[in-house]
VEXDREN-2710 file (C-alpha; in Angstrom, 1 decimal):
% VEXDREN-2710
k/r/px/py/pz
1/MET/-20.9/-8.3/-20.4
2/SER/-19.8/-8.0/-16.8
3/TYR/-21.4/-5.4/-14.4
4/PRO/-18.2/-3.4/-13.9
5/ARG/-17.7/-3.1/-17.7
6/ARG/-21.3/-2.1/-18.2
7/ARG/-21.0/0.5/-15.5
8/ALA/-17.7/1.8/-16.9
9/GLU/-19.2/2.2/-20.4
10/ARG/-22.3/3.9/-19.0
11/GLU/-20.2/6.3/-17.0
12/GLY/-17.9/6.9/-20.0
13/ALA/-20.9/7.9/-22.1
14/ILE/-22.3/10.2/-19.5
15/LEU/-19.0/11.9/-18.8
16/GLY/-18.2/12.4/-22.5
17/SER/-15.0/10.2/-22.6
18/ARG/-16.5/7.3/-24.6
19/PRO/-16.6/7.7/-28.4
20/GLU/-20.3/7.7/-29.4
21/ARG/-20.6/9.0/-32.9
22/ALA/-18.3/9.8/-35.9
23/ILE/-18.8/12.0/-38.9
24/ILE/-16.6/11.9/-42.0
25/ASP/-17.0/15.1/-44.1
26/ILE/-15.6/14.8/-47.6
27/GLY/-15.3/18.4/-48.8
28/SER/-13.7/20.1/-51.8
29/ASN/-10.7/21.2/-49.9
30/THR/-10.4/18.8/-46.9
31/VAL/-11.5/15.3/-45.9
32/ARG/-12.2/15.3/-42.1
33/LEU/-13.0/12.8/-39.4
34/VAL/-14.6/14.1/-36.2
35/VAL/-15.4/11.7/-33.3
36/TYR/-17.9/12.9/-30.7
37/GLY/-18.8/11.9/-27.1
38/GLY/-20.9/13.3/-24.3
39/ALA/-24.2/15.1/-24.6
40/MET/-25.0/15.5/-28.3
41/ARG/-26.7/18.9/-27.7
42/ALA/-23.2/20.2/-27.0
43/PRO/-21.0/17.3/-28.0
44/THR/-17.4/16.8/-26.8
45/VAL/-14.9/16.5/-29.7
46/LEU/-12.7/13.5/-28.9
47/LEU/-10.8/13.3/-32.2
48/ASN/-10.6/15.8/-35.1
49/GLU/-8.3/14.9/-38.0
50/LYS/-8.2/16.1/-41.5
51/VAL/-6.4/15.5/-44.8
52/THR/-6.0/18.5/-47.1
53/ALA/-6.7/16.6/-50.3
54/ARG/-8.1/19.5/-52.4
55/LEU/-10.4/17.1/-54.3
56/GLY/-12.1/19.9/-56.1
57/ARG/-9.1/21.8/-57.4
58/GLU/-9.6/20.7/-61.1
59/ILE/-13.4/20.6/-61.3
60/ALA/-13.7/23.9/-63.0
61/VAL/-11.2/23.0/-65.7
62/THR/-11.6/19.2/-66.2
63/GLY/-14.9/18.4/-64.5
64/ARG/-13.1/15.6/-62.6
65/LEU/-11.6/14.9/-59.2
66/ALA/-7.8/15.0/-59.6
67/GLU/-6.2/11.5/-59.5
68/ASP/-3.6/12.4/-57.0
69/ALA/-6.1/14.2/-54.8
70/MET/-8.3/11.0/-54.8
71/ALA/-5.3/8.9/-53.9
72/LEU/-4.5/11.2/-51.0
73/ALA/-8.1/11.3/-49.8
74/LEU/-8.5/7.5/-50.0
75/ARG/-5.3/7.0/-48.0
76/GLY/-6.7/9.2/-45.3
77/LEU/-10.1/7.5/-45.5
78/ARG/-8.6/4.1/-45.1
79/ARG/-6.9/5.3/-41.9
80/PHE/-10.2/6.8/-40.7
81/ALA/-12.1/3.5/-41.3
82/LEU/-9.5/1.5/-39.4
83/LEU/-9.5/4.0/-36.5
84/LEU/-13.3/3.8/-36.2
85/ALA/-13.2/0.0/-36.3
86/ASP/-10.6/-0.2/-33.5
87/LEU/-12.6/2.3/-31.5
88/GLY/-15.7/0.2/-31.9
89/ILE/-17.8/3.1/-33.2
90/ARG/-20.8/2.0/-35.2
91/ASP/-22.7/5.3/-35.5
92/ILE/-20.8/6.6/-38.5
93/GLU/-22.1/9.1/-41.0
94/THR/-20.1/9.8/-44.2
95/VAL/-21.1/12.8/-46.3
96/ALA/-19.7/14.3/-49.5
97/THR/-20.3/17.8/-50.8
98/ALA/-19.8/19.9/-53.9
99/ALA/-16.7/18.3/-55.4
100/VAL/-17.9/14.8/-55.4
101/ARG/-21.5/15.6/-56.4
102/GLU/-20.3/17.6/-59.5
103/ALA/-17.3/15.5/-60.7
104/SER/-17.8/13.2/-63.6
105/ASN/-15.7/10.6/-61.8
106/GLY/-17.5/11.2/-58.5
107/PRO/-19.4/7.9/-58.7
108/ALA/-16.2/5.9/-59.2
109/PHE/-14.7/7.6/-56.1
110/LEU/-17.8/6.7/-54.1
111/GLU/-17.4/3.0/-55.1
112/GLU/-13.9/3.2/-53.7
113/LEU/-15.4/4.4/-50.4
114/ARG/-17.8/1.6/-50.3
115/ALA/-15.0/-0.9/-50.8
116/ILE/-13.3/0.6/-47.7
117/GLY/-16.5/-0.1/-45.8
118/LEU/-17.9/3.4/-45.7
119/MET/-21.5/4.3/-46.7
120/PRO/-21.2/7.7/-48.2
121/ARG/-24.2/10.1/-48.8
122/VAL/-23.8/12.8/-51.4
123/LEU/-25.5/15.9/-50.2
124/SER/-27.4/18.2/-52.6
125/GLY/-26.6/21.9/-52.5
126/GLU/-29.8/22.5/-50.7
127/GLU/-29.2/19.8/-48.2
128/GLU/-25.7/21.2/-47.5
129/ALA/-27.1/24.7/-47.0
130/LEU/-29.9/23.4/-44.6
131/LEU/-27.5/21.3/-42.6
132/SER/-25.1/24.3/-42.1
133/ALA/-28.1/26.4/-41.1
134/HIS/-29.1/23.8/-38.5
135/GLY/-25.6/23.8/-37.1
136/VAL/-25.8/27.6/-36.7
137/ILE/-29.3/27.3/-35.1
138/GLY/-27.9/24.7/-32.7
139/ALA/-25.1/27.0/-31.7
140/PHE/-27.2/30.2/-31.7
141/PRO/-30.8/29.3/-30.9
142/ALA/-31.9/32.9/-31.4
143/ALA/-30.1/33.1/-34.8
144/ARG/-31.9/35.5/-37.2
145/GLY/-30.4/36.5/-40.6
146/VAL/-28.5/34.6/-43.3
147/VAL/-26.0/31.7/-43.0
148/ALA/-23.2/31.8/-45.5
149/ASP/-21.2/28.5/-45.5
150/LEU/-18.0/28.9/-47.6
151/GLY/-16.4/25.6/-48.7
152/GLY/-13.9/24.8/-51.4
153/GLY/-16.4/24.1/-54.1
154/SER/-19.5/26.2/-53.2
155/LEU/-21.1/28.9/-51.1
156/GLU/-24.3/27.9/-49.4
157/LEU/-26.8/30.6/-48.4
158/VAL/-29.9/30.1/-46.3
159/ARG/-32.2/32.4/-44.2
160/VAL/-32.7/31.5/-40.5
161/ALA/-35.2/32.9/-38.0
162/ASP/-37.1/31.6/-35.0
163/GLY/-35.4/28.2/-35.2
164/ARG/-36.4/27.7/-38.8
165/CYS/-34.7/28.1/-42.2
166/GLU/-35.8/28.7/-45.7
167/GLY/-34.5/29.8/-49.1
168/ALA/-31.5/27.4/-49.2
169/SER/-29.3/28.0/-52.2
170/SER/-25.9/26.7/-53.3
171/LEU/-23.7/28.9/-55.5
172/PRO/-20.5/27.9/-57.4
173/LEU/-18.5/30.4/-55.4
174/GLY/-16.2/28.1/-53.2
175/THR/-12.7/29.2/-52.4
176/LEU/-11.3/27.1/-55.3
177/ARG/-13.5/28.9/-57.8
178/LEU/-13.2/32.5/-56.6
179/PRO/-10.0/33.1/-58.7
180/ASP/-12.2/32.5/-61.8
181/HIS/-13.9/35.9/-61.0
182/ARG/-10.6/37.8/-61.0
183/PRO/-10.5/40.0/-64.1
184/SER/-7.4/39.5/-66.3
185/GLY/-5.2/42.4/-67.0
186/ARG/-6.3/44.4/-64.0
187/LYS/-4.5/44.9/-60.7
188/GLY/-5.0/46.4/-57.3
189/ALA/-8.2/48.2/-56.4
190/ALA/-9.6/48.1/-59.9
191/ALA/-9.2/44.3/-60.0
192/ARG/-10.9/43.9/-56.6
193/SER/-13.7/46.2/-57.6
194/ALA/-14.3/44.2/-60.8
195/MET/-14.2/40.9/-58.9
196/ARG/-16.7/42.2/-56.4
197/LYS/-19.1/43.2/-59.2
198/SER/-18.7/39.7/-60.7
199/LEU/-19.5/38.0/-57.4
200/ASP/-22.4/40.4/-56.8
201/ARG/-23.9/39.4/-60.1
202/ALA/-23.6/35.7/-59.3
203/ILE/-25.3/36.2/-55.9
204/ARG/-28.0/38.3/-57.5
205/LYS/-28.6/35.7/-60.3
206/ALA/-29.2/33.1/-57.6
207/GLY/-32.2/35.1/-56.4
208/TRP/-30.5/36.7/-53.3
209/ASP/-31.2/40.3/-54.1
210/ASP/-34.7/41.0/-52.8
211/ALA/-35.6/37.5/-51.5
212/ALA/-32.9/37.5/-48.9
213/ARG/-33.4/40.8/-47.2
214/LEU/-32.6/40.3/-43.6
215/PRO/-35.1/40.9/-40.9
216/ALA/-35.1/44.5/-39.8
217/GLU/-34.3/43.6/-36.2
218/ASN/-31.2/41.7/-35.1
219/GLY/-30.4/40.6/-38.7
220/ALA/-26.9/39.0/-38.9
221/LEU/-24.7/37.3/-41.4
222/TYR/-23.4/34.0/-39.9
223/LEU/-20.2/32.9/-41.5
224/VAL/-19.4/29.2/-41.5
225/GLY/-16.2/27.6/-42.9
226/GLY/-12.5/27.4/-42.2
227/THR/-11.6/30.4/-44.4
228/TRP/-14.1/32.6/-42.6
229/ARG/-12.7/31.4/-39.3
230/ALA/-9.2/32.3/-40.4
231/MET/-10.6/35.8/-41.2
232/ALA/-11.9/36.0/-37.7
233/ILE/-8.5/35.0/-36.2
234/TYR/-6.9/37.7/-38.3
235/ALA/-9.4/40.3/-36.9
236/MET/-9.1/39.1/-33.3
237/ALA/-5.3/39.5/-33.5
238/ALA/-5.6/42.9/-35.1
239/ARG/-7.9/44.1/-32.3
240/GLY/-5.9/42.5/-29.5
241/TRP/-9.0/40.5/-28.6
242/PRO/-8.6/38.7/-25.2
243/LEU/-10.3/35.5/-26.4
244/SER/-8.8/32.8/-28.5
245/ASP/-11.8/31.0/-30.0
246/PRO/-13.2/32.5/-33.2
247/HIS/-16.6/30.9/-32.5
248/GLY/-19.1/33.6/-31.7
249/PHE/-16.7/36.5/-32.5
250/ALA/-18.9/39.3/-33.9
251/LEU/-18.4/42.6/-35.8
252/ASP/-20.8/45.3/-36.6
253/ALA/-21.4/45.9/-40.3
254/ALA/-18.9/48.8/-40.6
255/ALA/-16.1/46.9/-38.8
256/ALA/-16.8/43.9/-41.0
257/GLY/-16.5/46.1/-44.1
258/GLU/-13.2/47.5/-42.9
259/LEU/-11.9/44.0/-42.2
260/ALA/-12.9/42.8/-45.7
261/ALA/-11.3/45.8/-47.4
262/ALA/-8.0/45.3/-45.5
263/LEU/-7.8/41.6/-46.3
264/ALA/-8.8/42.0/-49.9
265/ALA/-5.8/44.3/-50.3
266/SER/-3.4/42.1/-48.3
267/ASP/-0.3/40.3/-49.6
268/VAL/-0.7/36.5/-49.4
269/GLU/2.9/36.0/-48.3
270/ALA/2.4/38.4/-45.4
271/LEU/-0.7/36.5/-44.4
272/LYS/1.2/33.2/-44.4
273/GLY/3.4/34.5/-41.6
274/ARG/0.4/35.1/-39.3
275/GLU/0.1/32.9/-36.2
276/ARG/-2.8/30.4/-36.4
277/ILE/-3.5/31.0/-40.1
278/SER/-2.4/28.1/-42.3
279/SER/-0.8/28.6/-45.7
280/MET/-3.8/27.1/-47.4
281/ARG/-6.2/29.6/-45.7
282/ALA/-3.8/32.5/-46.3
283/GLU/-3.9/31.9/-50.0
284/LYS/-7.7/32.0/-50.0
285/LEU/-8.2/35.0/-47.6
286/PRO/-7.9/37.9/-50.1
287/ASP/-10.5/36.4/-52.5
288/ALA/-12.8/35.4/-49.7
289/ALA/-12.6/39.0/-48.4
290/VAL/-13.8/40.3/-51.8
291/LEU/-16.7/37.8/-51.6
292/LEU/-17.5/39.1/-48.1
293/GLU/-17.6/42.7/-49.5
294/ALA/-20.1/41.5/-52.1
295/LEU/-22.2/39.7/-49.4
296/LEU/-22.2/42.8/-47.2
297/ALA/-23.2/45.0/-50.1
298/ARG/-26.0/42.7/-51.2
299/LEU/-27.4/41.6/-47.9
300/ALA/-26.8/44.7/-45.7
301/PRO/-26.6/42.8/-42.4
302/GLU/-26.5/44.6/-39.0
303/ARG/-23.5/42.5/-37.9
304/VAL/-21.4/39.6/-38.9
305/VAL/-21.0/36.5/-36.6
306/PHE/-18.4/33.8/-37.1
307/SER/-19.6/30.2/-36.3
308/SER/-17.5/27.1/-35.8
309/TRP/-20.7/25.1/-35.9
310/GLY/-21.9/24.2/-39.4
311/LEU/-22.6/21.1/-41.5
312/ARG/-21.2/18.5/-39.2
313/GLU/-23.0/19.9/-36.1
314/GLY/-26.1/20.3/-38.2
315/LEU/-26.0/16.5/-38.9
316/ILE/-25.9/15.9/-35.1
317/TYR/-28.6/18.5/-34.4
318/ASP/-30.9/17.1/-37.0
319/ARG/-31.1/13.7/-35.3
320/LEU/-31.8/15.1/-31.8
321/PRO/-35.3/14.6/-30.4
322/ALA/-37.3/17.8/-29.9
323/HIS/-36.7/18.0/-26.2
324/SER/-32.9/17.7/-26.7
325/ARG/-33.0/20.4/-29.4
326/ALA/-34.8/22.7/-26.9
327/ALA/-32.1/22.1/-24.2
328/ASP/-29.7/25.0/-23.5
329/PRO/-26.4/24.3/-25.3
330/LEU/-24.3/26.2/-22.7
331/LEU/-25.7/24.2/-19.8
332/ALA/-25.6/20.9/-21.7
333/GLY/-21.9/21.4/-22.4
334/VAL/-20.9/22.8/-19.0
335/ALA/-22.8/20.0/-17.2
336/VAL/-20.8/17.3/-19.0
337/PHE/-17.5/19.2/-18.5
338/ALA/-18.2/19.7/-14.8
339/SER/-19.2/16.1/-14.3
340/GLN/-15.9/15.0/-15.7
341/ARG/-14.3/17.0/-12.9
342/GLY/-16.3/15.6/-10.0
343/THR/-19.2/18.1/-9.9
344/GLU/-22.7/16.6/-10.1
345/PRO/-25.2/18.9/-11.9
346/THR/-27.8/18.2/-9.2
347/LEU/-25.4/19.6/-6.5
348/ALA/-24.7/22.7/-8.6
349/THR/-28.5/23.2/-9.1
350/ARG/-29.0/23.1/-5.3
351/MET/-26.2/25.5/-4.7
352/ALA/-27.6/27.9/-7.3
353/ALA/-31.0/27.7/-5.7
354/TRP/-29.5/28.3/-2.2
355/THR/-27.7/31.5/-3.4
356/LEU/-30.6/32.8/-5.5
357/ASP/-32.1/35.3/-3.1
358/ALA/-28.9/36.9/-2.1
359/ALA/-27.1/37.0/-5.5
360/PRO/-29.6/36.5/-8.4
361/ALA/-29.0/37.3/-12.0
362/ARG/-30.0/40.9/-12.4
363/THR/-29.4/43.4/-15.2
364/HIS/-26.4/41.9/-17.0
365/GLY/-26.6/38.2/-16.4
366/SER/-29.2/35.4/-16.6
367/GLU/-30.1/32.5/-14.5
368/ARG/-28.7/30.1/-17.1
369/LEU/-25.3/31.9/-17.0
370/ARG/-25.4/31.9/-13.2
371/LEU/-26.0/28.2/-13.1
372/ALA/-23.1/27.6/-15.6
373/ALA/-20.9/29.7/-13.3
374/THR/-21.9/27.6/-10.3
375/MET/-21.1/24.4/-12.1
376/LEU/-17.7/25.7/-13.2
377/GLY/-16.9/27.2/-9.8
378/LEU/-17.6/23.9/-8.1
379/ALA/-15.6/22.0/-10.7
380/SER/-12.6/24.4/-10.2
381/MET/-12.3/23.3/-6.6
382/GLN/-11.0/19.9/-7.8
383/ILE/-7.9/21.5/-9.3
384/GLU/-4.8/21.7/-7.2
385/PRO/-4.7/25.0/-5.3
386/ASN/-1.5/26.3/-6.8
387/ILE/-2.9/26.2/-10.3
388/ARG/-6.6/26.4/-9.6
389/LEU/-7.6/30.0/-10.5
390/PRO/-5.6/30.5/-13.6
391/GLN/-6.8/27.2/-15.1
392/ALA/-10.4/27.7/-14.1
393/ILE/-10.5/31.3/-15.5
394/ASN/-9.0/29.9/-18.7
395/TRP/-11.9/27.4/-18.8
396/ALA/-14.3/30.3/-18.8
397/LEU/-12.5/32.4/-21.3
398/HIS/-11.0/30.0/-23.8
399/LYS/-12.9/26.7/-23.9
400/ARG/-15.4/26.4/-26.8
401/TRP/-18.6/26.9/-25.0
402/ILE/-21.8/27.2/-27.1
403/GLY/-24.5/29.7/-26.5
404/ILE/-22.4/32.4/-24.8
405/ASP/-20.9/35.7/-25.9
406/ALA/-17.8/37.5/-24.8
407/LYS/-19.5/39.4/-22.0
408/GLY/-20.9/36.1/-20.7
409/ARG/-17.5/34.5/-20.7
410/ALA/-16.1/37.5/-18.7
411/MET/-18.9/37.1/-16.1
412/LEU/-18.2/33.3/-15.8
413/ALA/-14.5/34.1/-15.2
414/ALA/-15.3/36.8/-12.6
415/ALA/-17.6/34.5/-10.7
416/ILE/-15.0/31.7/-10.7
417/ALA/-12.4/34.2/-9.5
418/ALA/-14.6/35.4/-6.6
419/ASN/-15.4/31.8/-5.7
420/GLY/-11.7/31.4/-5.1
421/ASN/-11.5/34.8/-3.2
422/GLN/-9.7/36.5/-6.0
423/LEU/-11.4/39.9/-6.1
424/SER/-8.7/41.7/-8.2
425/LEU/-9.9/40.6/-11.7
426/PRO/-7.7/40.0/-14.7
427/ALA/-7.4/42.9/-17.1
428/GLU/-8.9/41.0/-20.0
429/LEU/-12.2/40.7/-18.2
430/ARG/-12.5/44.5/-18.1
431/ALA/-12.0/44.5/-21.9
432/LEU/-15.0/42.2/-22.4
433/ALA/-17.6/43.4/-19.9
434/CYS/-18.6/46.6/-18.1
435/PRO/-17.8/47.0/-14.3
436/GLU/-21.5/46.6/-13.4
437/ALA/-21.6/43.2/-15.1
438/LEU/-18.4/42.0/-13.5
439/GLU/-19.6/43.1/-10.1
440/GLU/-22.9/41.1/-10.5
441/ALA/-20.8/38.1/-11.3
442/VAL/-18.5/38.6/-8.4
443/ARG/-21.5/38.5/-6.1
444/TRP/-22.5/35.1/-7.6
445/GLY/-19.0/33.8/-6.9
446/LEU/-19.0/35.1/-3.3
447/ALA/-22.4/33.6/-2.6
448/LEU/-21.2/30.3/-4.0
449/ARG/-18.1/30.4/-1.8
450/LEU/-20.3/30.8/1.3
451/ALA/-22.6/28.0/0.1
452/ARG/-19.9/25.4/-0.5
453/ARG/-17.8/26.3/2.5
454/LEU/-20.7/26.4/5.0
455/GLY/-21.2/22.6/5.1
456/ALA/-18.4/21.2/2.9
457/GLN/-20.9/20.9/0.0
458/SER/-23.1/18.4/1.9
459/ARG/-26.7/18.2/0.8
460/ARG/-27.8/18.3/4.5
461/SER/-26.1/21.6/5.1
462/LEU/-28.2/23.2/2.3
463/GLU/-31.4/21.8/3.7
464/ALA/-30.7/23.0/7.2
465/SER/-29.8/26.6/6.2
466/ARG/-31.0/29.5/4.1
467/LEU/-29.4/32.7/2.7
468/LEU/-31.8/35.5/2.0
469/VAL/-32.2/39.3/2.0
470/ASP/-34.8/40.3/4.7
471/GLY/-35.6/43.7/6.0
472/GLY/-32.8/45.3/4.2
473/ALA/-30.2/42.9/5.7
474/LEU/-28.4/39.8/4.5
475/VAL/-29.6/36.9/6.7
476/LEU/-28.1/33.5/7.2
477/ARG/-30.7/31.2/8.9
478/LEU/-29.5/28.0/10.4
479/ALA/-31.5/25.2/12.0
480/GLU/-30.6/24.8/15.6
481/SER/-29.3/21.3/14.9
482/HIS/-26.7/22.9/12.6
483/ALA/-25.9/26.1/14.4
484/ALA/-22.3/24.9/14.9
485/LEU/-21.8/25.3/11.1
486/PHE/-21.4/29.0/11.7
487/GLY/-17.6/29.0/12.2
488/SER/-14.9/31.6/11.6
489/PRO/-14.6/30.9/7.9
490/THR/-18.4/31.2/7.5
491/GLU/-18.4/34.6/9.3
492/LYS/-15.7/35.9/7.0
493/ASP/-17.6/34.7/3.9
494/ILE/-20.9/36.3/4.8
495/LYS/-19.2/39.5/5.8
496/LEU/-17.5/39.6/2.4
497/ILE/-20.7/39.2/0.4
498/ALA/-22.7/41.6/2.6
499/GLN/-20.0/44.2/2.0
500/ARG/-20.3/43.8/-1.8
501/LEU/-24.1/44.0/-1.5
502/GLY/-23.9/47.1/0.7
503/LEU/-26.0/45.5/3.4
504/PRO/-25.7/44.7/7.1
505/TRP/-25.8/41.0/8.0
506/ARG/-27.1/38.9/10.8
507/LEU/-27.3/35.2/11.9
508/GLU/-30.6/33.7/12.8
509/VAL/-30.9/30.3/14.5
510/VAL/-34.3/28.6/14.4
511/ALA/-35.6/25.6/16.3
512/ASP/-37.9/24.4/13.6
513/GLU/-36.5/23.8/10.1
514/SER/-39.9/24.7/8.6
515/LEU/-39.1/28.3/9.6
516/LEU/-36.0/28.5/7.4
END
């Protein structure tokens, strides 16, 4: 292989543009292919394609995978296999869940997969639960509570705390089976109440009455699966939520109960007209809402958190070495994204260190969040000026970052806006974070603006200068060799941040760089 080709492939892997790994997830409702690149701690999704085959729709009645469903699934899987061959992806993991493991003709279906060239692994219910839990831990390193992964054929429950999981259980309560718990001859509220009692009995029978009591502090119910995500999208629209990604959307227990009650009583046809909710999900939402009512009653969580990370991400997280698991998922993802846009993480780290004394993370932010804001702020400068700020603010608010909440997104956006000298913040930011948090982030952005404009982002300019608070004043110290860097733009920038800090400012020029 030639040197230019090796270099291009290496850079493609680093920047997240080269396909590195593929997962084929054969579920009871959908068969999905996802191709990943970039840093596997926060992988970049390069391709996400699904076939709604509904393999498990007849399991409860016949015990078999429906013939037409298998044909549809196999058609999609042949396409997937060909795509992966053409892309040259060798790291392929194919897993099958409830429908295939329970169907009497599941082994025959698996033989068809092997004939295509795939090497499927049938997950046990416990494995499925643990992998979903690992996906949640990967997305929320401090996760503490219970993970509930709702698929077409089963509901997986597992406790998580301190990066560990235990008590994994798989219940036959997938969306395709929930109608079996509807009482015949009853309608309306009476029917929903009877269904909830039936579901509650099934959960209790599985041993989740006393054994799964949540930790007293910060106990949450983490909901994984497409139907739960559709529920989050419904709730976000009802609240006028400024963000678009359901991942990380959270409700307290009371609000979650109100959501479940509203959806349980909803008309399916009305739900089908909702934006971003597919017809398939709309059909499942009322029954899933009754299931949520049963989970809330049985587990009594403090809050409910919706997670887009689950089984597939758990498969990736499982294979990471310990040091990669320990990496911050937000910084890992932002670093790759910013690198794709011309910002070296090392430069961002130097900029963050240079601005630390004047604009640190204080009450509302954290140094990890400030570093992420620095990387995105620098990357935003590669966008054409006429579209720069709206696009960069959209990065902060709407891209699927991992390991950040709504308040953190608002602070990222505020810092990016201030870096571009936009101090009148968009209204949606004020709906996500308090004024004090936004002000803290604005100071990060103004300090970054000064740092990058002082010496055109050169490493030498950062070495020959220092920004600090000294004696109740904001001080810019410059080596005598670089005193000329203090131009009119620099003076405007330091005045602006000093004003926001409520401090006077001064310039100090020193002959010896060791005095900086």
